[in-house]
C-alpha positions in Angstrom: 0.0 0.0 0.0 1.3 3.6 -1.0 0.4 6.9 0.4 2.4 9.4 -1.7 0.1 8.8 -4.8 -3.5 7.9 -4.5 -3.9 6.3 -8.0 -7.6 5.3 -7.5 -8.6 9.0 -6.5 -6.7 10.2 -9.5 -8.5 7.9 -11.8 -11.8 8.7 -10.5 -11.1 12.4 -10.7 -10.1 12.1 -14.3 -13.3 10.3 -15.2 -15.4 12.7 -13.3 -13.9 15.5 -15.3 -14.6 13.7 -18.6 -18.2 13.1 -17.6 -18.6 16.7 -16.5 -17.5 18.0 -20.0 -19.6 15.6 -21.8 -22.7 16.6 -19.7 -22.0 20.3 -20.2 -21.9 19.7 -24.0 -25.2 17.8 -23.8 -26.8 20.4 -21.7 -25.6 23.0 -24.4 -27.2 21.1 -27.2 -30.5 20.5 -25.4 -30.7 24.2 -24.4 -30.0 25.4 -28.0 -31.6 22.6 -29.9 -28.6 22.5 -32.1 -26.1 19.6 -32.6 -23.4 22.1 -33.8 -23.0 25.2 -31.6 -19.3 25.9 -32.4 -16.9 24.6 -35.0 -15.3 22.2 -32.6 -18.6 20.2 -32.3 -18.4 19.2 -36.1 -15.8 21.1 -38.2 -16.8 19.6 -41.6 -20.5 19.7 -40.6 -20.2 23.4 -39.7 -18.6 24.2 -43.2 -21.2 22.4 -45.0 -24.1 23.8 -43.0 -23.0 27.4 -43.4 -22.8 26.8 -47.3 -26.3 25.5 -47.2 -27.5 28.3 -45.0 -26.2 30.9 -47.7 -28.0 29.0 -50.4 -31.3 28.9 -48.4 -31.1 32.6 -47.6 -30.4 33.3 -51.3 -33.3 31.3 -52.4 -35.7 33.1 -50.2 -34.5 36.4 -51.3 -34.7 35.2 -54.9 -38.3 34.0 -54.3 -39.1 37.5 -53.0 -37.5 39.1 -55.9 -39.5 37.0 -58.3 -42.7 38.0 -56.5 -41.5 41.7 -57.1 -41.0 40.9 -60.7 -44.6 39.3 -60.9 -45.9 42.7 -59.4 -44.2 44.6 -62.0 -45.5 42.5 -64.8 -49.0 42.9 -63.3 -48.6 46.6 -63.1 -47.5 46.8 -66.6 -50.2 44.4 -68.0 -52.9 46.3 -66.0 -51.9 49.5 -67.7 -51.9 47.9 -71.1 -55.4 46.4 -70.5 -56.6 50.0 -70.1 -54.6 51.1 -73.2 -56.2 48.2 -75.1 -59.7 49.3 -74.1 -58.9 52.8 -75.4 -57.5 51.4 -78.6 -60.9 49.5 -79.1 -62.8 52.6 -78.5 -60.6 54.5 -81.1 -61.3 51.6 -83.6 -65.1 52.0 -83.0 -64.7 55.8 -83.7 -62.6 55.2 -86.8 -65.3 52.7 -88.1 -67.9 55.3 -87.4 -66.0 58.1 -89.2 -65.6 55.9 -92.2 -69.3 55.7 -92.8 -70.6 57.9 -95.5 -73.5 59.2 -93.4 -71.2 61.3 -91.3 -70.9 65.0 -91.7 -67.8 67.1 -91.3 -69.0 68.2 -87.9 -69.6 64.5 -86.9 -66.0 63.6 -87.8 -64.7 66.7 -86.1 -66.3 65.5 -82.9 -64.9 62.0 -83.5 -61.4 63.6 -84.1 -61.7 65.3 -80.7 -62.3 62.1 -78.8 -59.6 60.3 -80.8 -57.2 63.2 -79.8 -58.0 62.8 -76.0 -57.8 59.0 -76.0 -54.4 59.3 -77.8 -53.2 61.8 -75.1 -54.3 59.5 -72.4 -52.5 56.6 -73.8 -49.3 58.8 -73.7 -50.0 59.8 -70.0 -50.4 56.1 -69.2 -47.2 55.1 -71.1 -45.2 57.9 -69.5 -46.7 57.7 -66.0 -46.9 54.0 -65.2 -44.2 53.3 -62.6 -43.1 50.5 -60.5 -40.9 51.6 -57.6 -40.4 54.9 -59.4 -39.2 53.2 -62.5 -41.0 54.0 -65.8 -42.0 50.6 -67.3 -44.0 51.4 -70.3 -41.7 54.1 -72.2 -39.0 51.7 -73.3 -35.3 52.6 -72.5 -34.2 56.1 -72.3 -32.4 57.5 -75.2 -33.1 58.8 -78.6 -36.0 57.3 -80.4 -33.9 56.0 -83.4 -32.9 52.9 -84.9 -29.2 52.4 -85.7 -28.1 50.3 -88.5 -24.5 49.4 -88.0 -22.5 47.7 -90.8 -18.9 46.6 -90.6 -16.8 46.0 -93.8 -13.5 44.1 -94.2 -11.9 41.8 -96.6 -13.9 38.5 -96.6 -17.1 40.1 -95.3 -19.7 38.1 -93.4 -22.1 36.0 -95.3 -25.1 38.1 -94.5 -24.2 41.3 -96.4 -27.4 41.9 -98.3 -30.0 44.1 -96.7 -33.6 44.4 -97.9 -35.7 47.4 -98.9 -39.2 47.2 -97.3 -42.1 45.6 -99.1 -40.2 43.6 -101.8 -41.1 40.2 -103.3 -38.2 37.8 -103.7 -39.9 36.3 -106.8 -40.0 39.5 -108.8 -37.8 42.1 -107.1 -34.9 43.4 -109.2 -31.5 42.9 -107.8 -29.2 45.8 -108.9 -25.5 44.9 -109.2 -22.7 47.5 -109.3 -19.2 46.1 -109.8 -16.0 47.0 -111.5 -14.9 43.4 -112.1 -17.3 40.3 -112.4 -15.9 38.2 -109.8 -18.0 37.0 -106.8 -16.9 34.0 -104.7 -18.3 32.3 -101.7 -15.8 30.4 -99.5 -16.6 27.9 -96.9 -13.7 26.6 -94.8 -11.2 27.4 -97.4 -13.2 25.9 -100.3 -14.0 28.6 -102.8 -17.0 28.6 -105.1 -17.3 31.0 -107.9 -20.8 32.5 -108.6 -21.6 32.5 -112.3 -22.4 36.0 -113.5 -22.3 35.1 -117.1 -24.2 37.6 -119.2 -23.0 40.6 -117.3 -20.6 42.8 -119.0 -19.2 44.6 -115.9 -21.5 47.8 -116.7 -23.1 49.3 -113.7 -26.8 48.9 -112.9 -27.3 45.5 -114.6 -30.3 43.7 -113.3 -31.7 40.1 -112.6 -34.4 38.9 -110.4 -33.6 38.1 -106.7 -34.8 34.6 -107.3 -32.4 34.0 -110.2 -29.5 35.4 -108.2 -30.4 33.1 -105.4 -30.3 30.1 -107.8 -26.9 31.1 -109.1 -25.5 31.2 -105.5 -26.9 27.7 -104.8 -25.4 26.4 -108.0 -22.2 27.7 -106.8 -22.4 26.2 -103.3 -23.3 22.7 -104.4 -23.7 20.3 -101.6 -21.6 22.2 -99.1 -24.4 24.8 -98.2 -27.8 26.1 -99.0 -28.7 29.8 -99.5 -32.3 30.9 -98.7 -34.1 34.2 -98.1 -34.9 34.6 -94.3 -37.8 36.3 -92.8 -36.0 39.7 -93.0 -35.4 39.1 -96.8 -31.7 38.7 -96.4 -29.8 35.9 -98.2 -28.7 33.5 -95.5 -26.2 30.9 -96.2 -26.2 27.7 -94.0 -23.7 24.8 -94.2 -25.1 21.3 -94.7 -22.2 19.6 -93.2 -22.6 18.1 -89.7 -20.7 19.8 -86.7 -20.1 23.6 -86.0 -17.5 26.1 -86.6 -18.1 26.6 -90.3 -16.3 29.7 -91.7 -18.3 31.3 -94.5 -17.0 34.4 -96.5 -18.2 36.3 -99.4 -15.6 38.0 -101.5 -15.7 40.2 -104.5 -14.2 43.2 -106.2 -16.1 46.5 -105.6 -19.3 44.5 -105.5 -22.4 46.3 -104.5 -25.7 44.3 -104.0 -29.0 46.0 -103.1 -32.6 44.8 -103.3 -35.0 47.7 -104.0 -36.8 49.6 -106.6 -35.9 53.0 -108.0 -34.8 55.5 -105.4 -36.9 58.8 -105.9 -35.4 62.3 -106.2 -34.7 64.3 -103.0 -37.4 66.6 -102.1 -37.9 69.1 -99.2 -39.9 67.0 -96.7 -37.8 67.2 -93.4 -37.4 63.5 -93.0 -34.4 61.1 -93.5 -34.9 57.5 -94.4 -32.3 55.1 -95.8 -30.7 51.7 -96.2 -27.2 50.9 -95.4 -25.4 47.7 -96.4 -22.1 46.0 -96.2 -20.0 45.3 -99.2 -16.4 44.3 -100.0 -14.2 46.2 -102.5 -11.1 44.0 -102.6 -8.9 46.0 -100.2 -10.9 49.1 -99.3 -13.9 49.5 -97.1 -17.0 50.7 -98.7 -20.4 51.8 -97.1 -23.4 52.9 -99.1 -26.2 55.2 -97.8 -29.4 55.5 -99.8 -31.5 58.6 -99.0 -35.2 59.1 -100.1 -35.4 62.5 -98.4 -33.3 65.3 -97.4 -31.7 64.6 -93.9 -33.6 66.3 -91.1 -31.8 69.1 -89.1 -30.3 67.4 -86.2 -29.8 64.1 -87.7 -26.3 62.6 -88.3 -24.2 59.9 -89.8 -21.2 58.4 -87.9 -18.4 57.2 -90.1 -15.1 55.9 -88.7 -15.9 57.3 -85.2 -16.4 60.8 -86.5 -20.0 62.3 -86.7 -21.4 64.4 -89.5 -24.2 66.6 -88.4 -26.9 68.0 -90.7 -28.0 71.5 -89.7 -30.0 74.5 -91.4 -28.0 77.7 -91.3 -31.2 79.7 -92.1 -32.5 78.7 -88.6 -29.4 78.8 -86.6 -25.5 78.8 -86.7 -23.8 75.5 -86.2 -22.4 75.3 -82.7 -21.3 71.7 -82.5 -17.9 70.2 -82.5 -18.6 67.7 -85.2 -18.2 67.9 -88.9 -21.3 69.7 -90.4 -23.3 69.7 -93.5 -25.6 72.8 -94.2 -28.7 71.5 -95.6 -30.2 75.1 -96.2 -28.5 75.2 -99.6 -30.3 71.8 -100.6 -33.8 73.2 -100.1 -35.2 76.5 -101.6 -38.0 78.4 -100.4 -40.5 76.6 -102.6 -39.3 73.1 -101.6 -38.5 72.2 -105.1 -37.4 68.6 -105.6 -33.7 68.0 -105.5 -31.6 65.1 -106.3 -28.9 63.4 -104.2 -26.1 65.1 -106.0 -26.6 68.2 -103.9 -26.2 66.2 -100.7 -23.1 64.4 -102.3 -21.6 67.7 -103.2 -22.0 69.1 -99.7 -20.7 65.9 -98.0 -17.8 65.6 -100.3 -16.3 68.8 -99.2 -16.7 67.9 -95.5 -15.4 64.2 -95.1 -11.7 64.1 -94.1 -11.8 62.4 -90.8 -8.9 61.4 -88.4 -6.4 61.5 -91.2 -8.3 58.9 -93.2 -9.2 60.1 -96.7 -12.8 59.2 -97.8 -14.1 59.2 -101.3 -17.7 60.5 -101.6 -19.6 60.0 -104.9 -22.9 58.8 -106.4 -24.0 56.3 -108.9 -26.7 57.5 -111.3 -28.1 59.7 -108.6 -29.1 56.8 -106.5 -26.3 56.2 -104.1 -24.2 58.1 -101.6 -21.1 55.9 -101.5 -18.4 56.5 -98.7 -15.1 54.7 -99.4 -12.4 54.5 -96.8 -8.9 53.3 -97.6 -8.8 51.7 -94.1 -9.7 48.1 -93.8 -12.5 47.3 -91.4 -14.1 50.8 -91.0 -17.4 50.8 -89.3 -20.4 53.1 -90.0 -23.8 53.9 -88.5 -26.9 55.2 -90.2 -29.5 56.9 -88.0 -33.2 56.6 -89.1 -35.2 59.0 -87.2 -38.4 57.2 -87.8 -37.6 55.1 -84.9 -38.4 51.5 -83.8 -40.2 49.8 -80.8 -37.9 50.3 -77.8 -38.0 48.1 -74.9 -37.8 48.7 -71.0 -35.6 45.9 -69.7 -34.4 44.9 -66.4 -32.8 42.0 -64.8 -34.5 39.9 -62.1 -32.3 38.1 -59.8 -34.3 34.9 -59.6 -31.6 32.6 -58.3 -29.4 32.3 -55.2 -26.1 32.5 -57.3 -24.5 34.9 -59.8 -25.6 34.7 -63.3 -29.1 33.3 -62.3 -31.1 36.2 -63.7 -34.0 36.8 -65.9 -34.4 39.6 -68.5 -37.7 41.2 -68.2 -38.5 43.2 -71.3 -41.5 45.5 -71.8 -42.1 47.3 -75.1 -42.7 51.1 -75.5 -46.6 51.3 -75.9 -46.8 55.2 -76.2 -48.7 56.7 -79.0 -45.6 57.3 -81.1 -44.4 53.7 -80.9 -47.8 52.5 -81.7 -47.9 54.8 -84.7 -51.3 56.3 -83.7 -49.5 59.7 -83.4 -46.5 61.3 -85.0 -44.1 64.1 -83.9 -44.6 65.7 -87.4 -47.7 66.0 -89.7 -45.9 64.2 -92.5 -45.1 61.1 -90.5 -45.8 57.7 -92.0 -48.4 55.6 -90.2 -47.2 52.6 -92.2 -50.6 52.0 -93.9 -51.4 53.4 -97.3 -53.9 56.2 -97.3 -53.5 56.8 -93.5 -52.1 60.2 -92.5 -51.8 62.4 -89.4 -53.6 65.7 -88.8 -51.8 69.0 -89.8 -51.9 70.8 -86.5 -50.6 69.1 -83.2 -53.5 68.1 -81.1 -52.0 65.4 -78.8 -50.1 65.8 -75.5 -47.1 63.7 -74.8 -48.2 62.7 -71.3 -45.5 64.7 -69.6 -46.8 68.2 -70.0 -50.2 69.8 -71.2 -48.6 71.1 -74.4 -49.9 69.9 -77.8 -46.8 68.3 -79.4 -47.9 65.3 -81.3 -50.2 64.8 -84.3 -53.2 62.4 -84.1 -54.5 60.1 -86.8 -56.6 61.9 -89.2 -60.2 60.7 -89.6 -61.6 63.8 -91.3 -62.5 61.8 -94.5 -64.0 58.4 -95.3 -60.7 57.2 -96.8 -58.6 58.5 -94.1 -60.8 56.9 -91.4 -60.8 53.6 -93.1 -57.2 53.6 -93.3 -56.9 54.7 -89.7 -58.7 51.4 -88.8 -55.8 49.4 -90.0 -53.3 51.5 -88.3 -55.2 51.1 -85.0 -55.5 47.3 -85.7 -51.7 47.2 -85.9 -51.5 49.1 -82.7 -53.8 46.5 -81.0 -51.7 43.8 -82.3 -48.5 45.3 -80.7 -50.2 46.0 -77.4 -51.9 42.6 -77.2 -48.6 40.9 -78.2 -46.9 42.7 -75.3 -49.8 41.6 -72.9 -49.5 38.1 -74.1 -45.8 38.1 -73.4 -46.3 39.5 -70.1 -48.9 36.9 -69.1 -46.5 34.2 -70.3 -43.8 35.8 -68.2 -45.9 36.0 -65.1 -46.9 32.2 -65.5 -43.2 31.5 -65.8 -42.2 33.6 -62.8 -45.0 31.9 -60.6 -43.5 28.5 -61.5 -40.0 29.9 -60.6 -41.3 30.9 -57.3 -42.7 27.5 -56.6 -39.5 25.8 -57.6 -37.4 28.3 -55.4 -39.6 27.7 -52.4 -39.4 23.9 -52.9 -35.8 23.9 -53.2 -35.3 26.1 -50.2 -37.6 23.7 -48.2 -35.5 20.6 -49.3 -32.2 22.4 -48.5 -33.7 23.4 -45.1 -34.5 19.8 -44.4 -30.9 18.8 -45.2 -29.4 21.6 -42.9 -31.6 20.4 -40.2 -30.2 16.9 -40.3 -26.7 18.3 -40.1 -27.0 20.9 -37.4 -30.2 20.2 -35.4 -30.0 18.0 -32.4 -32.1 14.8 -31.9 -33.7 15.8 -28.6 -34.7 12.3 -27.6 -31.2 10.9 -28.2 -29.5 13.7 -26.5 -31.8 13.6 -23.5 -30.8 10.0 -23.0 -27.0 11.1 -23.3 -27.7 13.8 -20.7 -29.2 11.4 -18.3 -26.3 9.0 -18.7 -23.7 11.7 -18.1 -25.6 13.0 -15.1 -25.7 9.5 -13.5 -22.0 9.0 -14.2 -21.3 12.4 -12.6 -23.0 11.4 -9.4 -21.2 8.0 -9.4 -18.0 9.6 -10.0 -18.4 12.0 -7.0 -19.2 9.1 -4.8 -16.4 7.0 -6.1 -13.9 10.0 -5.7 -14.9 10.1 -2.1 -14.4 6.4 -1.5 -10.9 6.7 -3.2 -9.9 9.4 -0.9 -10.9 7.3 2.3 -8.5 4.4 1.3 -5.2 5.9 2.6 -6.7 6.3 6.1 -6.6 2.3 6.3 -2.9 2.6 6.6 -3.3 4.4 10.1 -4.7 1.0 11.4 -1.4 -0.8 10.5 0.6 1.9 12.2 -1.5 1.7 15.4 
């Protein structure tokens, strides 16, 4: 027997400490309800659970974001529903005005109501907001359509641009070229297009259908050329697999679909077609004007801008190159040809040290030629196109899981039921706008737009078609928004379901099993009491030595 070291007491004390620590941990889990209260409880489990927690919280926010998106869609669609109702009423009025029993006074009263309805459509379009964001007026910026064309040696396959309202069966294809070579190259294999019958003189013609046939003859089995919905020649390879490289090459080749370009007149609008072409080492862009450029319009060539201004109204104060259009229109608005514009621009264009040649071809083309390969140009058409409001909805927990919500511009100008000038084009033969502004833009009370004219039977009849076109645009937008709302509602269900399943997985990792932990706590509690008792007994053992000494 030894008295310096009480091994039994030391052992009992060690086991008592172990049970005390285990009991404390069990008590901590029971009081918090969590199996992992600190990283030491389960290091790997803690890392996994925190990652899951981030996903779950992200999914919940994404679900709320999607609900906000649904609300935005509902706001826009509700406003469009009212615009639809007003367009229906405008159609009724146009049908009524087209009736031969109406007097001039009757049509004047009908015109007044159409003016008011058009103004209200503008007010709704400009005033409908969601969280202070205007959602029915398209993206901010100039109401213009930019046609961008890029030219380089070996130009892209889709280089032929249409003129509106043509027929691929009968439309004449104008070909201007200095040499007769035209080739289409697919992955290094070159096919010559047969242009037999052409002498190389300018303005020779053949039908678009015949030209397409000649291209397909050259392509053989490697590819097929067709007209797409935009009346562009589209070349698609027939070989399996991707990565096909298609090039069209030629020498000063200029292809354009379209009829005769009329002479320039004094109507203050600008319209045109731009197309890419290859000229065997130089870059060439063509602009086809049908009217004199409007004051304030511009062309961008090689990163330099040419502004059109009227010196009879105000001096030019910009920093860009300028062309004075006052010299092109006399007081009587006599018709002019494009040669005047060419003459004016030819004296202007010398941009960034790059020489440009400006000329015309039989008074139908304005051709700008740069000696620099790969020049890029823009043509601005002030008539404008349907712009869209767009915003990104974050409908997922991670980066890149967004949804692009787009809502078209449904104001009167975009629907073409009004114009910002009396000579605007409603897009329907026989339809026109009134001569005096009678519509507000929905921002101020000033009369700044021109409503559809229903002052005669013919104009009212044509206005019916214009309104029908506007109805088609609005109902198409409403249909798109309805489909979007249905999609977003399914997105919400999926997000909520995913969050629920992830929460269940997270619970299995970090939540404590209360029944099992209570059993552990009871065990450690009993062991603590037993340990205290045994430690007391062990401390009594050395006293037995005193009996031996006595």
